[in-house]
N, CA, C and O of each residue as an XYZ file, in Angstrom:
752
protein
N     -19.792      9.412    -11.988
C     -19.615      9.174    -10.560
C     -20.826      9.788     -9.863
O     -21.039     10.999     -9.921
N     -21.610      8.947     -9.209
C     -22.805      9.458     -8.546
C     -22.498      9.795     -7.093
O     -21.546      9.285     -6.501
N     -23.324     10.661     -6.542
C     -23.135     11.082     -5.158
C     -23.489      9.960     -4.188
O     -22.869      9.828     -3.133
N     -24.490      9.152     -4.546
C     -24.904      8.037     -3.700
C     -24.148      6.787     -4.159
O     -24.257      6.396     -5.321
N     -23.389      6.164     -3.269
C     -22.611      4.987     -3.672
C     -23.503      3.828     -4.114
O     -24.602      3.637     -3.593
N     -23.012      3.067     -5.074
C     -23.733      1.890     -5.557
C     -23.581      0.752     -4.553
O     -22.512      0.556     -3.975
N     -24.668      0.005     -4.355
C     -24.633     -1.169     -3.480
C     -25.386     -2.288     -4.164
O     -26.617     -2.296     -4.190
N     -24.641     -3.241     -4.721
C     -25.270     -4.426     -5.290
C     -24.246     -5.550     -5.282
O     -23.074     -5.349     -5.602
N     -24.702     -6.716     -4.916
C     -23.817     -7.871     -4.901
C     -23.761     -8.432     -6.316
O     -24.791     -8.608     -6.967
N     -22.554     -8.710     -6.780
C     -22.404     -9.254     -8.120
C     -21.047     -9.894     -8.303
O     -20.132     -9.697     -7.502
N     -20.931    -10.664     -9.374
C     -19.685    -11.337     -9.672
C     -18.603    -10.337    -10.068
O     -17.448    -10.498     -9.674
N     -18.949     -9.313    -10.836
C     -17.980     -8.339    -11.331
C     -17.971     -7.098    -10.459
O     -18.208     -5.985    -10.929
N     -17.697     -7.307     -9.194
C     -17.602     -6.198     -8.253
C     -16.152     -5.982     -7.844
O     -15.268     -6.749     -8.224
N     -15.923     -4.951     -7.080
C     -14.569     -4.572     -6.674
C     -13.916     -5.596     -5.749
O     -12.715     -5.505     -5.494
N     -14.668     -6.562     -5.244
C     -14.067     -7.586     -4.381
C     -12.955     -8.324     -5.118
O     -12.025     -8.829     -4.489
N     -13.043     -8.393     -6.453
C     -12.009     -9.056     -7.243
C     -10.669     -8.349     -7.040
O      -9.633     -8.998     -6.893
N     -10.698     -7.028     -7.032
C      -9.480     -6.249     -6.832
C      -9.012     -6.377     -5.386
O      -7.809     -6.413     -5.126
N      -9.944     -6.444     -4.452
C      -9.584     -6.611     -3.038
C      -8.875     -7.943     -2.826
O      -7.897     -8.007     -2.082
N      -9.348     -8.996     -3.462
C      -8.685    -10.297     -3.377
C      -7.279    -10.199     -3.971
O      -6.329    -10.758     -3.423
N      -7.153     -9.491     -5.088
C      -5.855     -9.248     -5.722
C      -4.915     -8.562     -4.735
O      -3.754     -8.952     -4.615
N      -5.403     -7.549     -4.033
C      -4.599     -6.823     -3.040
C      -4.157     -7.749     -1.909
O      -2.999     -7.710     -1.492
N      -5.059     -8.570     -1.418
C      -4.735     -9.494     -0.324
C      -3.700    -10.524     -0.781
O      -2.751    -10.816     -0.052
N      -3.878    -11.070     -1.973
C      -2.926    -12.060     -2.485
C      -1.537    -11.455     -2.680
O      -0.527    -12.092     -2.381
N      -1.496    -10.221     -3.181
C      -0.202     -9.551     -3.357
C       0.478     -9.362     -2.008
O       1.705     -9.408     -1.920
N      -0.304     -9.152     -0.965
C       0.273     -8.975      0.364
C       0.656    -10.267      1.050
O       1.551    -10.276      1.895
N      -0.005    -11.360      0.703
C       0.221    -12.609      1.420
C       1.205    -13.552      0.744
O       2.116    -14.061      1.397
N       1.040    -13.791     -0.536
C       1.829    -14.812     -1.214
C       3.332    -14.522     -1.166
O       4.095    -15.408     -0.780
N       3.794    -13.316     -1.541
C       5.246    -13.089     -1.463
C       5.777    -13.179     -0.029
O       6.934    -13.535      0.188
N       4.933    -12.856      0.933
C       5.344    -12.934      2.331
C       5.754    -14.328      2.764
O       6.495    -14.486      3.734
N       5.278    -15.342      2.051
C       5.639    -16.726      2.362
C       7.108    -17.006      2.069
O       7.677    -17.960      2.601
N       7.725    -16.181      1.228
C       9.108    -16.410      0.815
C      10.112    -15.520      1.547
O      11.314    -15.609      1.296
N       9.633    -14.672      2.441
C      10.517    -13.790      3.200
C      11.118    -14.577      4.360
O      10.420    -15.336      5.032
N      12.403    -14.393      4.587
C      13.072    -15.124      5.669
C      12.432    -14.785      7.010
O      11.882    -13.698      7.187
N      12.505    -15.712      7.942
C      11.912    -15.505      9.262
C      12.520    -14.288      9.946
O      11.810    -13.502     10.573
N      13.822    -14.134      9.825
C      14.489    -12.995     10.457
C      13.969    -11.668      9.895
O      13.709    -10.738     10.657
N      13.815    -11.573      8.570
C      13.295    -10.351      7.948
C      11.831    -10.149      8.330
O      11.410     -9.026      8.610
N      11.059    -11.229      8.342
C       9.638    -11.134      8.697
C       9.465    -10.631     10.129
O       8.576     -9.828     10.411
N      10.328    -11.112     11.034
C      10.271    -10.645     12.423
C      10.557     -9.149     12.505
O       9.909     -8.428     13.265
N      11.522     -8.688     11.728
C      11.839     -7.255     11.709
C      10.690     -6.445     11.124
O      10.357     -5.373     11.627
N      10.083     -6.967     10.053
C       8.981     -6.249      9.408
C       7.741     -6.230     10.303
O       6.942     -5.296     10.231
N       7.578     -7.240     11.132
C       6.393     -7.343     11.975
C       6.432     -6.473     13.212
O       5.408     -6.279     13.868
N       7.613     -5.940     13.543
C       7.721     -5.097     14.734
C       7.334     -3.659     14.395
O       7.814     -3.082     13.419
N       6.467     -3.105     15.211
C       6.098     -1.703     15.027
C       7.204     -0.826     15.606
O       7.794     -1.165     16.632
N       7.484      0.290     14.954
C       8.470      1.212     15.525
C       7.862      1.899     16.745
O       6.652      1.821     16.959
N       8.683      2.568     17.543
C       8.123      3.311     18.671
C       7.195      4.419     18.146
O       7.635      5.327     17.441
N       5.925      4.328     18.497
C       4.933      5.298     18.031
C       4.376      6.078     19.207
O       4.202      5.531     20.295
N       4.093      7.372     18.987
C       3.383      8.118     20.017
C       1.901      7.764     19.927
O       1.500      7.004     19.045
N       1.098      8.297     20.815
C      -0.311      7.897     20.909
C      -1.070      8.165     19.610
O      -1.811      7.298     19.146
N      -0.901      9.344     19.017
C      -1.649      9.661     17.795
C      -1.168      8.798     16.622
O      -1.977      8.402     15.782
N       0.125      8.503     16.552
C       0.632      7.630     15.496
C       0.068      6.214     15.638
O      -0.277      5.577     14.643
N      -0.024      5.724     16.886
C      -0.602      4.394     17.109
C      -2.057      4.357     16.657
O      -2.487      3.403     16.009
N      -2.811      5.397     17.000
C      -4.227      5.453     16.623
C      -4.371      5.454     15.105
O      -5.209      4.736     14.558
N      -3.556      6.258     14.426
C      -3.648      6.317     12.967
C      -3.218      5.002     12.318
O      -3.865      4.531     11.382
N      -2.140      4.414     12.805
C      -1.669      3.142     12.233
C      -2.713      2.051     12.419
O      -3.006      1.304     11.486
N      -3.266      1.957     13.604
C      -4.295      0.943     13.854
C      -5.570      1.242     13.073
O      -6.262      0.320     12.640
N      -5.886      2.520     12.892
C      -7.083      2.893     12.136
C      -7.027      2.394     10.703
O      -8.049      1.995     10.146
N      -5.843      2.410     10.100
C      -5.749      1.907      8.732
C      -6.065      0.421      8.677
O      -6.679     -0.053      7.721
N      -5.641     -0.325      9.715
C      -5.851     -1.774      9.734
C      -7.211     -2.182     10.284
O      -7.742     -3.229      9.914
N      -7.770     -1.368     11.156
C      -9.022     -1.743     11.816
C     -10.235     -1.062     11.194
O     -11.348     -1.579     11.293
N     -10.037      0.097     10.552
C     -11.172      0.832      9.988
C     -11.101      0.872      8.458
O     -11.994      0.352      7.790
N     -10.061      1.477      7.902
C     -10.009      1.713      6.458
C      -9.992      0.405      5.668
O     -10.812      0.216      4.770
N      -9.066     -0.497      5.994
C      -8.961     -1.737      5.217
C     -10.215     -2.608      5.306
O     -10.704     -3.058      4.270
N     -10.759     -2.866      6.508
C     -12.001     -3.672      6.559
C     -13.187     -2.971      5.894
O     -13.988     -3.618      5.219
N     -13.306     -1.664      6.077
C     -14.423     -0.935      5.455
C     -14.325     -1.025      3.934
O     -15.326     -1.256      3.256
N     -13.130     -0.843      3.406
C     -12.939     -0.940      1.956
C     -13.230     -2.362      1.475
O     -13.858     -2.546      0.432
N     -12.780     -3.361      2.223
C     -13.009     -4.755      1.822
C     -14.500     -5.083      1.821
O     -14.994     -5.713      0.886
N     -15.210     -4.667      2.847
C     -16.659     -4.937      2.913
C     -17.397     -4.184      1.810
O     -18.257     -4.752      1.137
N     -17.063     -2.911      1.624
C     -17.710     -2.119      0.578
C     -17.436     -2.707     -0.807
O     -18.295     -2.650     -1.687
N     -16.238     -3.275     -1.003
C     -15.884     -3.818     -2.316
C     -16.805     -4.969     -2.736
O     -16.983     -5.219     -3.928
N     -17.383     -5.660     -1.768
C     -18.314     -6.758     -2.082
C     -19.563     -6.219     -2.779
O     -20.146     -6.891     -3.630
N     -19.965     -5.009     -2.412
C     -21.208     -4.426     -2.918
C     -20.977     -3.395     -4.019
O     -21.939     -2.795     -4.501
N     -19.739     -3.176     -4.426
C     -19.406     -2.101     -5.362
C     -19.138     -2.652     -6.757
O     -18.116     -3.304     -6.975
N     -20.047     -2.399     -7.711
C     -19.835     -2.941     -9.066
C     -18.731     -2.194     -9.813
O     -18.607     -0.973     -9.718
N     -17.936     -2.959    -10.559
C     -16.973     -2.361    -11.479
C     -17.751     -1.730    -12.625
O     -18.802     -2.240    -13.015
N     -17.258     -0.652    -13.156
C     -17.925      0.026    -14.287
C     -17.358     -0.533    -15.594
O     -16.657      0.158    -16.333
N     -17.684     -1.810    -15.859
C     -17.167     -2.506    -17.034
C     -17.537     -1.758    -18.310
O     -18.657     -1.267    -18.451
N     -16.579     -1.677    -19.241
C     -16.836     -1.071    -20.537
C     -16.860      0.443    -20.544
O     -17.200      1.048    -21.561
N     -16.507      1.069    -19.435
C     -16.494      2.536    -19.384
C     -15.056      3.049    -19.324
O     -14.125      2.281    -19.082
N     -14.889      4.324    -19.541
C     -13.563      4.950    -19.429
C     -13.047      4.813    -17.998
O     -11.845      4.658    -17.785
N     -13.949      4.870    -17.016
C     -13.545      4.707    -15.611
C     -12.795      3.392    -15.422
O     -11.719      3.352    -14.826
N     -13.379      2.330    -15.936
C     -12.801      0.994    -15.803
C     -11.444      0.920    -16.503
O     -10.476      0.407    -15.943
N     -11.383      1.437    -17.734
C     -10.154      1.332    -18.524
C      -9.022      2.222    -18.007
O      -7.865      2.020    -18.377
N      -9.334      3.181    -17.177
C      -8.291      3.985    -16.527
C      -7.907      3.355    -15.183
O      -6.724      3.298    -14.849
N      -8.873      2.890    -14.424
C      -8.623      2.362    -13.079
C      -7.894      1.034    -13.036
O      -7.022      0.841    -12.189
N      -8.226      0.119    -13.921
C      -7.606     -1.206    -13.905
C      -6.098     -1.147    -14.165
O      -5.348     -1.826    -13.464
N      -5.621     -0.366    -15.141
C      -4.156     -0.275    -15.299
C      -3.451      0.315    -14.075
O      -2.321     -0.068    -13.770
N      -4.102      1.234    -13.378
C      -3.515      1.780    -12.143
C      -3.352      0.651    -11.127
O      -2.307      0.542    -10.484
N      -4.371     -0.185    -10.978
C      -4.283     -1.340    -10.065
C      -3.189     -2.303    -10.503
O      -2.438     -2.810     -9.669
N      -3.094     -2.558    -11.799
C      -2.090     -3.491    -12.318
C      -0.677     -2.970    -12.051
O       0.179     -3.719    -11.580
N      -0.427     -1.697    -12.348
C       0.894     -1.108    -12.106
C       1.230     -1.184    -10.619
O       2.367     -1.482    -10.252
N       0.250     -0.916     -9.768
C       0.459     -0.999     -8.323
C       0.802     -2.424     -7.901
O       1.672     -2.634     -7.056
N       0.126     -3.389     -8.485
C       0.415     -4.787     -8.172
C       1.819     -5.183     -8.588
O       2.514     -5.881     -7.850
N       2.238     -4.745     -9.757
C       3.599     -5.026    -10.219
C       4.608     -4.375     -9.274
O       5.613     -4.991     -8.919
N       4.345     -3.135     -8.867
C       5.245     -2.438     -7.938
C       5.351     -3.207     -6.621
O       6.446     -3.347     -6.076
N       4.237     -3.702     -6.110
C       4.253     -4.447     -4.845
C       5.038     -5.744     -4.980
O       5.822     -6.090     -4.096
N       4.834     -6.459     -6.074
C       5.566     -7.719     -6.274
C       7.067     -7.450     -6.372
O       7.869     -8.173     -5.780
N       7.448     -6.410     -7.118
C       8.871     -6.059     -7.224
C       9.423     -5.700     -5.846
O      10.537     -6.096     -5.502
N       8.654     -4.957     -5.060
C       9.104     -4.589     -3.711
C       9.318     -5.837     -2.854
O      10.308     -5.930     -2.128
N       8.396     -6.791     -2.937
C       8.569     -8.026     -2.165
C       9.784     -8.819     -2.627
O      10.501     -9.385     -1.802
N      10.024     -8.868     -3.928
C      11.211     -9.561     -4.441
C      12.464     -8.875     -3.900
O      13.427     -9.544     -3.526
N      12.454     -7.537     -3.858
C      13.592     -6.800     -3.298
C      13.793     -7.131     -1.831
O      14.928     -7.276     -1.378
N      12.698     -7.251     -1.078
C      12.786     -7.602      0.341
C      13.380     -9.004      0.492
O      14.270     -9.226      1.313
N      12.879     -9.935     -0.303
C      13.332    -11.328     -0.232
C      14.825    -11.439     -0.548
O      15.529    -12.243      0.063
N      15.304    -10.642     -1.491
C      16.688    -10.754     -1.948
C      17.677     -9.892     -1.178
O      18.866     -9.895     -1.498
N      17.221     -9.156     -0.173
C      18.124     -8.321      0.616
C      18.398     -9.009      1.953
O      17.464     -9.456      2.619
N      19.662     -9.098      2.349
C      19.973     -9.698      3.652
C      19.254     -8.957      4.787
O      19.120     -7.734      4.739
N      18.796     -9.684      5.797
C      18.023     -9.064      6.885
C      18.767     -7.980      7.665
O      18.138     -7.127      8.291
N      20.094     -8.007      7.630
C      20.847     -7.008      8.393
C      21.150     -5.751      7.580
O      21.921     -4.902      8.027
N      20.550     -5.620      6.382
C      20.736     -4.447      5.533
C      19.377     -3.835      5.202
O      18.378     -4.550      5.114
N      19.335     -2.509      5.017
C      18.069     -1.911      4.569
C      17.802     -2.268      3.102
O      18.737     -2.449      2.322
N      16.542     -2.365      2.743
C      16.164     -2.664      1.359
C      16.220     -1.348      0.586
O      15.495     -0.406      0.906
N      17.080     -1.284     -0.427
C      17.272     -0.022     -1.148
C      17.263     -0.187     -2.662
O      17.493      0.787     -3.378
N      17.008     -1.373     -3.166
C      17.072     -1.602     -4.608
C      15.680     -1.796     -5.193
O      14.698     -1.934     -4.463
N      15.610     -1.805     -6.521
C      14.352     -2.066     -7.218
C      13.312     -1.001     -6.941
O      13.562      0.189     -7.132
N      12.142     -1.432     -6.489
C      11.067     -0.485     -6.181
C      11.483      0.462     -5.063
O      11.013      1.598     -4.997
N      12.358     -0.005     -4.190
C      12.847      0.834     -3.099
C      13.844      1.887     -3.587
O      14.276      2.738     -2.810
N      14.203      1.833     -4.849
C      15.080      2.846     -5.433
C      14.282      4.099     -5.807
O      14.836      5.198     -5.841
N      12.977      3.938     -6.089
C      12.155      5.089     -6.471
C      11.219      5.537     -5.349
O      10.624      6.612     -5.435
N      11.084      4.730     -4.305
C      10.220      5.072     -3.173
C      10.732      4.360     -1.926
O      11.091      3.184     -1.975
N      10.761      5.091     -0.800
C      11.182      4.439      0.442
C      10.088      3.527      0.990
O      10.354      2.687      1.850
N       8.864      3.688      0.499
C       7.734      2.900      0.999
C       6.852      2.420     -0.161
O       5.678      2.783     -0.235
N       7.412      1.609     -1.065
C       6.626      1.191     -2.231
C       5.430      0.301     -1.892
O       4.453      0.285     -2.642
N       5.481     -0.436     -0.790
C       4.325     -1.277     -0.440
C       3.146     -0.420      0.002
O       2.013     -0.670     -0.409
N       3.396      0.581      0.828
C       2.314      1.490      1.227
C       1.792      2.248      0.011
O       0.584      2.408     -0.163
N       2.722      2.716     -0.832
C       2.316      3.485     -2.005
C       1.533      2.623     -2.988
O       0.556      3.089     -3.574
N       1.948      1.369     -3.176
C       1.208      0.498     -4.094
C      -0.192      0.192     -3.557
O      -1.138      0.094     -4.338
N      -0.337      0.043     -2.245
C      -1.675     -0.166     -1.670
C      -2.549      1.056     -1.934
O      -3.721      0.925     -2.287
N      -1.971      2.246     -1.761
C      -2.697      3.481     -2.079
C      -3.143      3.468     -3.539
O      -4.290      3.798     -3.839
N      -2.241      3.089     -4.452
C      -2.594      3.072     -5.873
C      -3.682      2.054     -6.180
O      -4.521      2.289     -7.050
N      -3.677      0.931     -5.480
C      -4.736     -0.058     -5.696
C      -6.078      0.504     -5.223
O      -7.091      0.338     -5.901
N      -6.089      1.165     -4.068
C      -7.334      1.814     -3.625
C      -7.765      2.881     -4.630
O      -8.943      2.976     -4.974
N      -6.824      3.671     -5.093
C      -7.122      4.725     -6.061
C      -7.657      4.125     -7.361
O      -8.678      4.575     -7.883
N      -6.968      3.112     -7.881
C      -7.410      2.460     -9.113
C      -8.786      1.825     -8.972
O      -9.591      1.859     -9.903
N      -9.051      1.248     -7.811
C     -10.376      0.649     -7.572
C     -11.449      1.735     -7.571
O     -12.515      1.566     -8.163
N     -11.157      2.847     -6.902
C     -12.111      3.960     -6.884
C     -12.408      4.468     -8.276
O     -13.550      4.799     -8.595
N     -11.372      4.531     -9.112
C     -11.570      4.990    -10.488
C     -12.332      3.932    -11.291
O     -13.294      4.268    -11.983
N     -11.920      2.658    -11.213
C     -12.551      1.582    -11.989
C     -14.021      1.401    -11.638
O     -14.805      0.922    -12.458
N     -14.393      1.781    -10.427
C     -15.789      1.652     -9.991
C     -16.516      2.993    -10.005
O     -17.709      3.058     -9.706
N     -15.801      4.060    -10.349
C     -16.362      5.414    -10.317
C     -16.998      5.681     -8.955
O     -18.141      6.128     -8.861
N     -16.231      5.396     -7.906
C     -16.746      5.520     -6.541
C     -15.963      6.568     -5.758
O     -14.780      6.388     -5.468
N     -16.633      7.654     -5.422
C     -15.974      8.691     -4.614
C     -15.661      8.156     -3.229
O     -14.691      8.591     -2.609
N     -16.463      7.219     -2.728
C     -16.223      6.654     -1.409
C     -14.915      5.843     -1.390
O     -14.155      5.916     -0.425
N     -14.660      5.082     -2.446
C     -13.412      4.326     -2.505
C     -12.227      5.267     -2.687
O     -11.140      4.995     -2.177
N     -12.421      6.362     -3.402
C     -11.362      7.370     -3.523
C     -11.086      7.991     -2.159
O      -9.952      8.362     -1.855
N     -12.125      8.100     -1.342
C     -11.952      8.593      0.025
C     -11.136      7.601      0.859
O     -10.315      8.013      1.678
N     -11.355      6.301      0.658
C     -10.523      5.292      1.336
C      -9.057      5.463      0.934
O      -8.164      5.374      1.776
N      -8.816      5.710     -0.362
C      -7.443      5.914     -0.837
C      -6.817      7.131     -0.168
O      -5.669      7.083      0.273
N      -7.576      8.218     -0.095
C      -7.059      9.439      0.538
C      -6.789      9.199      2.020
O      -5.761      9.634      2.539
N      -7.693      8.520      2.697
C      -7.501      8.234      4.129
C      -6.260      7.373      4.330
O      -5.478      7.613      5.249
N      -6.080      6.383      3.481
C      -4.922      5.483      3.579
C      -3.621      6.272      3.501
O      -2.760      6.146      4.372
N      -3.480      7.084      2.463
C      -2.202      7.769      2.264
C      -1.983      8.864      3.304
O      -0.849      9.094      3.723
N      -3.039      9.534      3.723
C      -2.891     10.576      4.752
C      -2.457      9.954      6.073
O      -1.541     10.451      6.728
N      -3.117      8.867      6.465
C      -2.762      8.215      7.731
C      -1.324      7.720      7.713
O      -0.587      7.914      8.680
N      -0.918      7.079      6.613
C       0.448      6.556      6.558
C       1.475      7.674      6.418
O       2.610      7.535      6.876
N       1.087      8.776      5.789
C       2.020      9.904      5.678
C       2.365     10.454      7.068
O       3.462     10.970      7.282
N       1.441     10.344      7.989
C       1.677     10.805      9.354
C       2.471      9.771     10.155
O       3.293     10.146     10.992
N       2.243      8.482      9.915
C       2.878      7.416     10.690
C       4.285      7.068     10.179
O       5.149      6.685     10.967
N       4.516      7.198      8.879
C       5.783      6.778      8.276
C       7.023      7.425      8.903
O       8.035      6.738      9.040
N       7.005      8.699      9.290
C       8.212      9.250      9.930
C       8.658      8.458     11.163
O       9.857      8.332     11.409
N       7.718      7.928     11.933
C       8.081      7.106     13.090
C       8.761      5.823     12.629
O       9.743      5.389     13.231
N       8.246      5.220     11.574
C       8.870      4.015     11.038
C      10.287      4.332     10.559
O      11.214      3.551     10.774
N      10.439      5.476      9.915
C      11.766      5.857      9.423
C      12.732      6.138     10.576
O      13.921      5.839     10.467
N      12.241      6.705     11.670
C      13.100      6.901     12.849
C      13.613      5.552     13.349
O      14.788      5.415     13.690
N      12.726      4.561     13.390
C      13.127      3.212     13.815
C      14.150      2.599     12.867
O      15.072      1.912     13.308
N      13.992      2.844     11.568
C      14.943      2.309     10.589
C      16.299      3.006     10.696
O      17.335      2.376     10.487
N      16.302      4.292     11.017
C      17.565      5.008     11.227
C      18.267      4.435     12.452
O      19.484      4.250     12.441
N      17.505      4.152     13.511
C      18.099      3.539     14.711
C      18.697      2.165     14.391
O      19.772      1.813     14.878
N      17.985      1.407     13.572
C      18.436      0.050     13.267
C      19.615      0.015     12.293
O      20.565     -0.739     12.501
N      19.560      0.826     11.232
C      20.570      0.742     10.176
C      21.551      1.921     10.148
O      22.522      1.892      9.392
N      21.313      2.947     10.955
C      22.239      4.067     11.090
C      22.460      4.868      9.821
O      21.514      5.226      9.120
N      23.735      5.145      9.534
C      24.115      5.990      8.395
C      23.654      5.425      7.053
O      23.320      6.184      6.144
N      23.634      4.114      6.926
C      23.206      3.500      5.657
C      21.777      3.941      5.324
O      21.473      4.246      4.171
N      20.903      3.974      6.334
C      19.521      4.377      6.072
C      19.414      5.896      5.897
O      18.608      6.369      5.095
N      20.215      6.657      6.636
C      20.220      8.124      6.458
C      20.613      8.491      5.031
O      19.974      9.343      4.413
N      21.649      7.861      4.507
C      22.081      8.121      3.131
C      20.977      7.738      2.153
O      20.713      8.453      1.186
N      20.342      6.612      2.414
C      19.231      6.162      1.567
C      18.092      7.182      1.589
O      17.517      7.493      0.546
N      17.768      7.702      2.770
C      16.705      8.705      2.882
C      17.053      9.976      2.098
O      16.174     10.608      1.512
N      18.329     10.342      2.090
C      18.748     11.553      1.389
C      18.679     11.428     -0.123
O      18.563     12.437     -0.818
N      18.747     10.211     -0.647
C      18.743     10.061     -2.100
C      17.425      9.512     -2.668
O      17.238      9.509     -3.885
N      16.521      9.054     -1.812
C      15.289      8.422     -2.292
C      14.062      9.142     -1.738
O      13.978      9.378     -0.533
N      13.113      9.492     -2.601
C      11.894     10.163     -2.111
C      11.049      9.219     -1.249
O      11.099      7.998     -1.396
N      10.276      9.822     -0.351
C       9.452      9.014      0.552
C       8.419      8.205     -0.216
O       8.303      7.000      0.007
N       7.673      8.825     -1.107
C       6.599      8.109     -1.779
C       7.012      7.653     -3.179
O       7.128      6.451     -3.415
N       7.229      8.549     -4.081
C       7.650      8.127     -5.429
C       8.248      9.329     -6.132
O       7.869     10.475     -5.891
N       9.176      9.038     -6.990
C       9.792     10.119     -7.748
C      11.100      9.687     -8.336
O      11.477      8.516     -8.279
N      11.778     10.633     -8.895
C      13.082     10.379     -9.488
C      14.107     10.400     -8.372
O      14.158     11.355     -7.596
N      14.928      9.357     -8.281
C      15.948      9.350     -7.220
C      16.835     10.587     -7.319
O      17.134     11.073     -8.410
N      17.250     11.085     -6.151
C      18.060     12.293     -6.120
C      19.460     12.025     -6.619
O      20.285     12.937     -6.662
């Protein structure tokens, strides 16, 4: 891992993983009911700093990572690559399972099964893992910094989202919060 980030346009660059991340976010969304999609699209009540952090992930971190990925070569044939790619793959599987859980849960109930059984926010966590895996596969400290920024920003914003979910689903979501870790772990 060098101190100066690599910049070269090539076929085997991190953009491949970025496309994978975008497809994982878009394709399953086509199968989510309109009612659930409307609920997912509404932002919870956020204070000023939470709004800034939430928007920063979408306006700064994600575009910066996507643009940098075009110029960031994968470290093919190295230990970095062979460790990072499985992290991305596991994250992708987690995201797909989370979307299937969303699709199969009625819109008037909180999603609590499958990937949501081990994490209250598997989609955010899987995105973090994809950034982390990309940083490892490319041996890029800058991409690892994107991963850290992503998870730190969402760790601050997620409590507001959870407050909104408690308002919407009441005791059912409170019980879910008491038995399921925020990011990942063994269910309580």
